[in-house]
N, C-alpha and C positions, 0 to 999 in steps of 0.2 A: 606400291602400294600410298597413294595420295595422302600428304600430311593431314593430320587432324585440323579442323577447324574450330579456332577460338572464340566461341558465342558469348564470353563473359563481358560484361558492360565494358571494362577497361579497355577492350580492342578495339572498340567502335570509335570511329570520327567523334560521333554522336548519338546519342539513343536517349529514348523518354520510357519510362516507365507507369502504367498506369495501375495503382496499388491501390487495392479493393482495402479501409482499414476497420471494416469491419461494423458491427452495430453500435459499439460504446465501449465494452469491455477490453482494454487494451492487449489483455492477456488472448484477444480471440485473432490477434495479425496472424498471419499464417507464415511459414517460414520462409518463403520464398520472398514476401515480402518483406521482413526482417533482413534477409541477404541483401536484397538490395537496397534496402535502408543505410545496411552497413558500408556500400559500397558508393553512395549518391556524392553527388558534387554539389548538386542543388536539391533542395527539398520544396515544393509548393505544398501549401495545406492552409487548412485551417486551424491556427494554434489553439486558439480556445476549445474545439473540439476535439483536434488529435494532437496536440502540444507534447504529452508525455510520451509517445513514440519516436521522439528525437533522441530516446536514450540509447536507441539503436543503432544513430549515425555517428560515425569518426568526427573527432574534433577537428572545428576549421569549417564544415558545411556550411554551404548558404542556404539559409531559410527565407523564404520568399512567402508571406501571407497573402493570401487570396482576396481578403479583405482590401490590400495595398493598391491590388492589379487591377481590379476592376470595377472601379469607380467610373473610369473611362473606355468603354471599350474598344472604341474605333481605333485609340493610339495606344492605349496600354492593357491591352485584355490579358488575359491569363493566357490564351491560345498563344499570343504574340511573345509573351514572356518564354513560354516553354522553347517555341521554336527558335528563339534568338539564342536561349542558352545551349539547344543540342547542336545549334548550327556553329557553335563556337568550339564545338567538340565534346562539351560536358556530358556527363550522365546525372539525367535530372529525375527525380521521382515525383509522382504527383499521387498523392494521399487524397483518395475520393471516398464518400462516406459509403458504408456498406459494401454491395459489390459493384463494379464500374460497369457492368453490362445489366445490371438490373435496377429498372426505375432511376438511372444515373443522369445527373445533369452535364457531365464531361462527355457525353457522346460527342459534340460539336469538336472538343479539342483533340481527340482520338483522329476525328474525320479531318482535321488539319495536319495534322503531322502526315499521313497517309496523303494526302492532297499535295504536301510541300515536300514528300520523298524523303522525311525524316524517319527513321527505324524505328519501333516501338514495340513494347509487350504491354499486353492488358493482364493484371495479374488478379483473379477471380479472389473475393473476399467472402467472409462470413456473411449471409444475407439476414437482414433484419426478420424477415416472412419466417425463418425457422428458428432463429437464436432467440429471439424476443418470447415466442409463446413458449418454448423450451426452459427459459430464465423462470417463467413467471408460472410454469409446473404444469403446462397445457401441451399436450403432443398434438401438434397439428393434421400430422398425416398418419396416424397409427389406426389400424382397422376403420377406417372409413373409406368409402367409393372414390371420392373427388376432394383435390386439395388446389383451392382456387385463389389466387393472387391477384388485386386490384389496385390499381390509384384511382384514389377517389378524385384528383383531378382532372381525371382522362374520360371518367363516366357521367353519361348524359341521360342515360336511362336504367335505373336499377332494376327493373321487372325481368330482366336478362340473367341477372345475379341471384333471385328469389329461389331460382330451382336447383341451387348449389346441394348436392346430396351427400356431401361433406363439410371441410372447414372453409370458410372463408375469411380471407387474411386481408384486411384493407389499409393502406398506406395514406398518408397526407388527410385523414378524414374526421379527424378528432373536433373539428371547430364544427362541422356539418353533422357529428354521430348522430344527434337525434332525428333530424329530417331522414339521414339514411336509414335509421332503424323504421321511422314511418313507411319509406317510400317500400321498404322490403316487405312489410307486413300488408301495406296495400297490393300490393304483387303476388301475396298467396305464402309467405312465407310464416310460420306459426310465430304470433305475440310472445310463446313462452320459450321460443330460441334462447339457448344462453349464449351471453357477450360479454367479453372480457376485453376493456381497454386497457391500455399499458403506456404509461408513460417512462422516458428516460430509460429504457430497456437496456439490460444488463449492465448498467453501473449502479453506483449504493444507491442514485436519486431514483430508482424504480420504483414504481407505484401502480399499483392493478386495481382497477374497480371492476367487480363481477355484477353481472345485473342480467336481465332479459331485455328481447328489444322492447316489450310493453313497458318495462319498468325502467328504461335507459333516461329517461329525461329528469325525474326525481333522484336517480341515484348519482347520475353527473354533475347535478345542480351546483354543490359545493365542493365538488372534487378539484377544482383548479387544474384541470388536465390542459397539457400545453405541447404542441409538436417539439421533439420528436415523440412520435406515439403510433401504436400500433392497434388497431381494430381486430379483435379474432371472434368469428362467430359460428358458431356450430356445438354439437353436442359433446365434443371433447374440454371444450371448458369447464363441463362438472367434473373432471378429473384433478381438476386444478387442486382441490379439497384434499388429495392424499397424493398428491406428487408435488407440491410448491415443496420448493428447497432452496430458493435463493433467499426471496424475502422471509424466509421464515429461520433464517440463520439468529443465534442468538443474540448478536450484536449487530443486528443488521441497520446500517445507517447512522449508527451512533457513532457521533465525532468525539474521540478519545484524546485526552491532553497526554503527551509521554514528556517529563521531562527531562529529556536526553540530547546529546547533539545526535544527528544522523546517523554519523559513524555507529555510534556506541548503540543506537535503537534499532539498527537495520531488523535484526533477526526478531524481535519484538513487533515491532511495527506489520510486519510478514504474517507473524501470527495474529496480532490483532485483526489483519486484513481478510485470514481465513474464517473468522467468525462473522467477518461482513461490517466490520467496524472501519471508520476512517481515521487512522492515527494522523497525530498532527505532533512533529517531534519541535520542543523549546526546549534549548538549553537552558539551564540554571546555574552551569557553574563553567566558567574557563579553565582550562590546564594550561599552567605556564611552566617554564623552568626555573630550577632553583635561583636565589637571587645571587648564589655564588657557587661556581660548578665545582669547586675543588674536591669538597665531599665525595661528590659522585666520580670524580676522576680516579681519585686513591681508591675508591671501592672496587671499580672494572680491572685496576691494574691489580689489585689483591685478588679478586675473582683468579686472573688467568695465572697467576705467580701462586696459586695452590693455598692462599691463606683460610679460604673457607669449607665447610664439609657440605654446608646446606646453603641452598639460596630459596628465599620464601617469597612467592609473588602474593599480594592482597588484592592485586585489583589488576584488570586488561591495560590501565594508564601505565602502572608501574613497568609490565613489559613492555610497553610502547617507548617510556623514557629509556629502560636500559636498550633497547634495538637500537632507537638514535644515536648513544652515545657508543655502542659497539660499531656504528657506522662511521663515525668520527674517528676511531682509531682503524679502521678497516679491518676489522674482527667478523666473524660472523657464529652461528650457532655453533662451531667446533671449540668453540672456548669453553662449553659448558661442559667437556668432556670430563672424566673422571666426578663430578660432582652430580649431588643429590638435589632434586628440584622438587619444591611443593608447591602448590596452587590451590587457593581460596576457594574456587569453584569452578563452574562451568565456562564461564563466559573468558575468566583467566587462563584456564586450561586452554580454550580454543585460540587465544593469543597468542600463547606458547607454541601450539601446535604450527600455527602458522608461521612460526618464527623458526619451526623446525625443533623444538624440543618438545619431549615428550614428558610431563611430571611422574615423578615416582611416586607421591604423595596428594592423595585428594582426600577432603572429607569424606566418610562415606553418608553421614546424615545432614545435618544444620551445616549451610556453605556460608560458614563465617569464622572470624578468628577463636571464637570457642569452639566451634567444629572441628577446624585444623588442630587445634591444641589436644582435643581428646584424641586424634589417632598419631599426633608427635610421637617418637619413642625416645625414653629418657637417654640422655650420655651415657657411653659406656666407653671407658677408656681402654678396654679390652677389642671392642670391635670398630670406634670411631677414632683415628687417625687425629682429628683434628674436633675442636670443640666449640667452632665457630659459625656463627649463623650470619647471613647478610640478609638485612630486611630493607630493599628498595621501597620506599611509601611516601604517601601523600604527606605533608607538613601538617596535616593535621589528625593524622591517626592515632589512634588513642595506645595507652601503655600497655593495656590487657594482655598483648599477644607477646610482647618484650617480658612481662613480669613472668608469663607462664611457661615462655621456655627458659628463663633463668631458673626457675624452679625445679626443672627438668635436668638442669645441670648444663645447661648452653649458655654460652657466652654471645650476645649480640650485637652486632653494626646498625642500630639504627638509623638508615641513611635516607634523606629527603631526596627524592629521584623528582618531585615535582611539586608545585603549588597548584592548589586551588582557591581560584577567586570566583566572587559572584559574577554571574555572566550580565551582559547589559538586558535591559528591559526589553521584552519581545514590541514588535510593531503594535500600533494604537489598537487596530480591529482584534490582535487578539486578546490584549488587555483587557477592553472593552468584552469578548466573549467569556474570559475566566469570570470576570466579577456579575455578567450580566445573564448568567445561565446558559450560554451559548455553546458550551462543552458538555456532553452529556457523562464522561467521567473522566477521571484524570490518575494516573498511576503515580503513587509515590515509593520509589524504590530505594530510599533512604530517608533518614532525619533532615539532613543536609537538603535534598529537594524540596522538603515543605518549609523550610526556611527561605530557602531561596527563592523558591517560586512566590511566597507571599511578599517577600521583599521586593521582589522588582515587577510583579505583575499585581499582587493583589490578592485577599483570601476568595475562591472560587465560591461561587453563587450555591445558595444552601439545597439548589435543586439537583444538583452535580452530584453523583456518586464519587464517594471516596474509595479507593483502593488502594491499601498499604502492603508493604512487602514482608511485614514481621512487628511484634509487639513493642517494641522501641519507636519504630515510625509510626505505630498509631498512638502512643503516647505522646509523642511530639504533635501529630496532628490534634490532638484534641486539647494541648495548651495553647495551641491556636485556635479556638473554638471551631473546629471542626468535626463533623458527624462520622465517622468512621461506618463504612457499610461491608466493606469487603477485606477480609485480612487471608493472607497466602497463608495456606500448611507451613511452608519452608520457605525461607528466604532465598525464592527462585522468581528471576524475572517472568522466566516461563511459567511457573506455578501461577502467581499472581494473574497473567492475562487470562488463564485458564479459570481460575477462580471468579475473574470479571465476569467470563462468557457463560459461566454457572449461573451467576447471579440474575444475568440479563434473560437467560433461557427459564428461570423461578418468574421473574417480570411477566416474560411473555404468557407464560402457561397460566399465570393466576388470573390475566385479563381476557384470556381467551375462555378459561372455566367460568368467569363470570357474565362471560356474554359482552365483551366489550371489545373494542380495537385497540390492540396492542399500541401502545404509546412509549417513545422515546422519554428521558427523563427532562431533556430540554422542552418538549413539549409541553411540559405539567407546570412551567414557570407562568405567572402571570402575564396576558398578552400576547403569549406563543400562539403563531399560525396555527390552527389545527384542520386538517383535512378530514371529511367526515365519506366512510364508504356505504 
């Protein structure tokens, strides 16, 4: 039997993959495309359009921007750069808009590889012809006798397309949309034929104008449509009213300020994206080690030596601080053997599970120190051999938990595990957006986030929706003159995001019921640019 041949990119002396990046939504990249990116030595792309896809690449990958190498085609073309890198034995991934075989501008680059005898692969991508109408709520090829796709730049006579019996999808035609409509009508297509023009399809900037061939001019006049855009013509456009799912998300296009670090906000930001929002993480506090480490050192030694019956964690930051101290002593989660562990809420519990520790106690109701106290058992000398609890916390922690545990008969070692200090001010554009109404909403997850955000960036504009995690945070926000619009039913960041989504859905429903175009809060401030449908 002959040996198996290794076709992986690493086995080749030089290799080029032309990978379709899809229509805009980074999540529409194919699995094959993501796999090739993870193995690439060089990635050639338009960073402005597809920079987010670099998250699939390994550390140290060389990134070549097409805008940097295409100014002088003779000496420094993209094709020449790709060939040079492949001949040097490197794996090159060339990210292409949509599908590289579908109205693509990379055909000459592919041909250059073939001519130079450089091995290459073409990886199809999700094409805008199907994805953009689908994201606009239009099934382009459902129950129609014909589905036709054309590039407006290659059409001289529209009469041949006026006879299309199904759906006609037009690339690169938004600038000439009105003349194209008139040409189709002149060639016999009814002026009542439905038309949808969608710009920035599959992204959170997606915007669709629905009209007819006869009304296209007036309806597009103030829409501000620019490329990339797609024109969809045919009776299936009428199904958008009942099949639209993307642009009707409750927070579609909302720019939401999340006053947390990227690490802390990951789950919350993902949840907001699922509602159609654009989260922007702005840290308001910086977590630093204690000024003197001796207290934490003694606590860790006591934990290992059996000094404590319980360890109570009131934040993910406390878990992180203890974990880092464990690593200093070459300890791991096994040091918690025989101890009971409490977590104040879901985020803290997740941090513990990632550490390898499953909490024994969590509040069933309110996720706070008060909720934890409501579940905490009183000290019983018959059942508990030790009456001491370790509390590794922030330097600004309240005394309520210590007082409550003391009342239950426990002795507490309240240890400063980390310090919280106000973060540095965010960049000027972020500060201007906060004060000028550029954000549609801000999520406050504690009183300190209110105080610190106002301190480092100023008060949010009065059109910005203020969402708070509970009554105490609401009180602090009102003390700073902020109008609270949304309050979570329970002190959970996930519940707070869901409450904001419900608020956005009600705003949208009210506008639609009144026959108005739904607008984001930031579009309601004076001087905001408005699009007219």
